[in-house]
N, C-alpha and C positions, 0 to 999 in steps of 0.2 A: 504494500500500500504506500503510495507516494503522499507526502505532506507538503503543501505549498504555503509559504509565508505570506503575510499580509504586507504588501509594499505600499507605503504611504504615497509614493509618486503616482500610483494608479488611481488615487482618489483626488479629484479636483478640489483643491483648497484644504486638504487634510494634513495635519502635522504628524510627525513620526510618533509622538507620544500618544495621540489619539488612535493611530493605527494599531498600536500595541494592545489596545483593549479589545480588538476584534479577534475572534477565534481563527486558528489556522484551518486550511481547507485540506481535508483528507480525500484522496482520489481512490475510488474502488475500481478494480478490473483493469484490463489492458486497454490502452488507448488506440485510436485509429492509426493507420500508417501515417508517417510524418508527411508524406506527400498529400494525403487526403486532408489532414489537419491544416496544412499550409494553404490549401485552396478553399477552405470553408468560407463561405460568404457571410455577410452580416446576418444577424438573427433578429427576431422579434420576440420580446419577452411579453407573455400574455398575463403576467401577474407581477406587477411592481407597485411600489407604494410611495406616497408623498408624505412629508411631515408637515402637518398643519401648524401654523404659528399659534402660540397660546393666546395672543391678543385677538385672534379671529373670533373666538367665542364670546369675547367681551362686547361684541356688537349685538348680542341678544339682550332683550330686556331682563332686568334683575329677577323678575318673577319666574322667568324661564331658566335662567342660569342655575338656579338652586336645584334643578332637577338633573343637571349634568353629572355624569359619573366622574369619580376621581381616579383617573387612569393615566399616570405620567408615562411619557415616552421620552427617553433620553439617549444621548450618545449616538446620534445618527451622523453619517458623513455629510459634509456640507451640501452635496448634491441632492440630498433629500429635501432641503429647504429652498435652494435657489435653482431656478430652472436653467440658467445659463451654465452653471457648473454641472447640472445633471446631463446636459447634452454632451459635455466633455467626457463625463464618466461613461456615457453610452459609447462614445468613440473608443475609450480605453478598454471597453469590454467587448468590442466587436458587434455592437447592436445598431440596428437601424431605427428602432422605435420600441416604446414600452406602452402597455396598457396600464393606466395609472389608477390604483385603488387608494383608499385612505389609510391612515393609521388610527388616530383617535376616533375618527368617524365610524370605525367598525363597532366601537363600544356604544355608540348612540342607538344601535338597533335594540339594545336592552332597556332603553328609556321607556318607562311606563306612561309618562305624560305625553299624550298624543300631540298636543300643540308644540311642545318643546322639540319632539322628534321632527315634526314637519318643518318647523322654522329653522332648526339646526341644519337639516338636509338642504334646504333652499340656500341658506347662507354658504354652506360648503360648496354646493354646486356652482354658484356664481364665482366664489373665490377660485375654485379649481379651474374653471374656464379661463379666468384671467391668468392663472399661473402657467397654463399651457401655451399662452400666446406667443412666446419666442419661437416656437416651431410646432404647430398643431399636428403636422403629419407624423412627428416623432414622439410627441407628448400627447397621448390620447386619453382623455379623461372619461371616467365612467361615473355617471351621476348616481347619487343615493336616492332611493325611492321608498317612502313610507307607505305601507299598504293598509293602514287602518281605515283610511278613507279612499276607496278605490277610484272614485271620480277624481279626487285630488291627485292620486297617484298617476292616473292617465294624463292629466293636465301637466304635471311636472315632467313626466317622461317626454311628452311631446315638446314642451318648452326647451328642455335640454337637447333633444334631438335637433330642433331647429337651430340651436347654437352650434351644432357640429359635434356634440358629445356622442359617445357610443354605449349602447346597452342600457340595462336597467338593473341596478344592484338592489335586490330585496333581501330580507332576512333568510338565513338558512334554517334557523330554529324558530318556528312561528310561535306567537303568543298562544297559549293553550285555548284561548277563546276563539282563535282564528286558525285552526289547523288546515293543512293543505287538503284534507279530505272535504273541507267546505268549498266545494268546487264553484258554487254559485257566487261566492265572494271573489275568487281569483280569476274566474273566466273572463270577465270584461277587460281586465288589465292585460292578461296574456293574449287576448284577441287583438288588443291595440298594439302590443309589442310585435306580434306577428305581422300585422298590417304595415307597421312602420319599418319592418325588417331589422328590428333591434332585439338582440338576444336577452333573455332573462338570465340573470347571473346570481348565483349564491356563492358567497365566499365563506371559507371556514371561520369558525369562532365569531359568527354574527348571529344575533337574535336574542330571544327572550332568555334572560338569566345569565348571559355571558358578561364577564368583566364588570359586574355591578359593584363589586368590592375591590377593584383593582386586579392586577395580575395574580394568577395562581402560581405558587413557587414549589420547588422541591419535587418529591415523588408525585404529588397530585398535579403539579404543573406538567410533568412529563406525560402523565395519563391524559390530561386535557389536550396536549399537543399531538398525541398519537392516537390513543384508543378512542377518546370521546369525539374528536373531530372526524375520525373515519366513520364511526357509528352514526353521527349526525348526517354526514354526507350520504351514507348509504340509505338512511331512512328518508331523507328528502328526495333522493333520486327514485326510490321505490314509489313514493307518493306521486311524483310527477308522472311516472310511467303507468302505474296500476290504477290511478284514478282518472285516466283517460285524457289528460290534458293534450297530449300530442295527437290523439285521434280526433279530438274536437277542433284542434287548431293545427292543421297539417303543415303550416308554414312556420310554426314556432320553433325557435332554437333555444337551447338551454346550456349554460356553462357552469360547471363546478370548478371554482377557482381555488387553487392551492390545496386541493384534496388529495393529490397524488393519484396514481392510476393502478397500482399493482393489485388492489382489491377488486377492481371493477370486473375483469373477466370471470373471476370465480363467482361473484354474485350473479352476473348475467347467466352463467351456467345454471346456478341454483334456481333462479327465477324462471328460466325456461323450463326446467324440470318440473317445477310445481305448477306452472301454467299448463303444460301439456297433461300432466297426470291428474290434476284436480279441477280443471276448468268446468267440467260437467257437474261436479258435485258442489263446487264453490264458484259460481259465476262471478266474473270480474268484468268491468266495463272496457275491456280491450279485446281486439280481435286478432292481433298479431303477437308473435313471441316478443318478450321484452328485449331480447338482443337485437331484433330487427328494428324495433322502435328506437332503441339507443343509437344504432348505426345511422339512422336518418336524422336524428334530432339533437343528440347530446354530445357535448365536448367536455374534456377534462384537461387540466394542466398538470405538468409534473416538473418538479424542481430537481430533486435527486431521488430517483426511484429505479434502482438498478434492476430489481425484480420486474417491475412493470414494463420497462423498456425491452426486456427479453421477449415479451409477448406481443409487441406492437404490430409486427407484420401479420400476426394471426387475426387480430380483432380491432385494431384502432388506427389504421393508416389515415383515415379521414377525420378522426375524432379527437386526437391528442395533440397537445401543443406544449412547447417548452416555456419555462419562465425562470427568472433569476431571483425573484423575491427581494430585490433591492428595496430598502436599505437594511432589512432585518438581519439578525445574526445568522440565519440559515442561508443567506444569499450566496450565490455562486460567484458574484462579482469579487475580484476582477479576473477570475479564472474560468469564466463560463465556457470558453472554447475547450479548455482542457477537460473540464467536467463532462461536457457533451461528447468529447472524443472517446471517452470510456463508456458512457452510457449507450452510444449509438454504434459502437463497433459491430461489424457484421451486417449492417444495413447498407442499402444502396444509396448513392448520392441522391436519387429521386426521393427515397423515403426520408432521408435526413432533411431534404428541402421541405417536405410536407410538414414535418414536426417543428421546424424552426422558422418557417416562412409561410407556405401556401395555406395551411389550415387557418392561421391567424388572419391572413388576407381575406379568405373566403368568409369567415365568421363576422369580422368587424368592418369589412368593406373599407379597408384603409386606403389612403391616398398615395401610397408609396409606389415606386416604379422599379423595374428591373435594374435600372441604373443605380438606384438607391441601395439595392441588395449587394451589388458588387463593388461599389465605390470604396476605396480605402479610407477616405476621410470625408465625412459629411458636414461636420461643424467646424467653423473656424472662428 
C-alpha cells in the first residue's frame, strides 16, 4: 500500500502548517500503467463541497437564527471558501468542474422549524449562485430544497433552475410525518423535476435527526459515517424504486451522493429476488425488476470504493460517477488521479471516461466541451 503526503503547494493559499493537519492518503491496489495514467484527461467531481461563511446566517432574522443547529466546520483549505482559489485547486487536481454541495447547509435538513429551513435554503441558494460566478461551467451549484411545502419546493427548484443551478437536493432521511411512502406528497415535486430535466438528489447525512447536536465522534461517529449512512441510502433508494416513483415519472433521474457504490449490486440482486419470488403474494406498485428501474433512472457517486469499482463493468457503466469530496478529510485531493488509477485499473479508456466525465455530463447537462476535458490548464 502506497502512502502519499499532503503537499501544501497543491492547495491554493494553504500554509505548510495547515497542510500538516490533513491526513495522508493511502492508495489501495495496483495503479494503471504509467502511460494510461499520463494520458488521463480532466475529470468531473460529482460531489464536492463549499464552506459557507459564518456571517451568511446572520442575514436571517433573530427569531429564525435561534433554530439553527450548532455544527462548527473548521480547518478547511482556502479553496473551500474562495472561488478563485478553488479553480486553482481544480487545476492542481486535474479537474474540469465540480458539482458543489454545502457543508453547514447539510445540517439544516434536520431543522424542525419549517420557516427557518425554507428561508435558510433560499439564503444559501442565492449566496451559492453568487459564489459560483467566477466560472459557472466549472463551479456548478446544487440548490437546497425544503419539501415540507411542496408548492414552495417546486417554486424554489424552478427559480434556481432559471438561474442556471443544477438538480434539487432534498433530505435523505425524511421527517417521520412525511415518509417517502407518502407518494401523494412527493409526486408533484418529482413530476416538476422530471419536466425540468433536473435530477432529484439525496446526499448522505441529511435529514431528520442528523447533526442536531453537532458532530458524532469516536466509535459512534464511525458507525454514522459507514453503517448508518449506507443503511439510510439503501432505505431511501428502496422507497424510490418500490413505491413506484420512476414508473409514474418515466423521465425522473435520481442521484445518491457520497453513498459509495459497493453495496448497490448486492441489494439490487436481493430486491430482484424478492420481487420475482413474492410479487404475486405481496403486490408492489412496480412492474419491472428493481435492477432494470435502477439502470434507467438512478446514479451513484463513489469516492474511494475499491470493492464497488470491481463490479462497475457488470452493473453500473451508465450509473456511476467519481467524486473527490473536497474539502472534507476523506477527499482524494490533491491525489485524485493516483487514487483513480488504482480504482479503475483493468477498465477500458471508454469506461474510465464514462465514470469520470460522460455520466456527469449526461446527468447534469453541463456546459463543458471536449476541449475542456483535454486542456492542460483551464484557469489562469
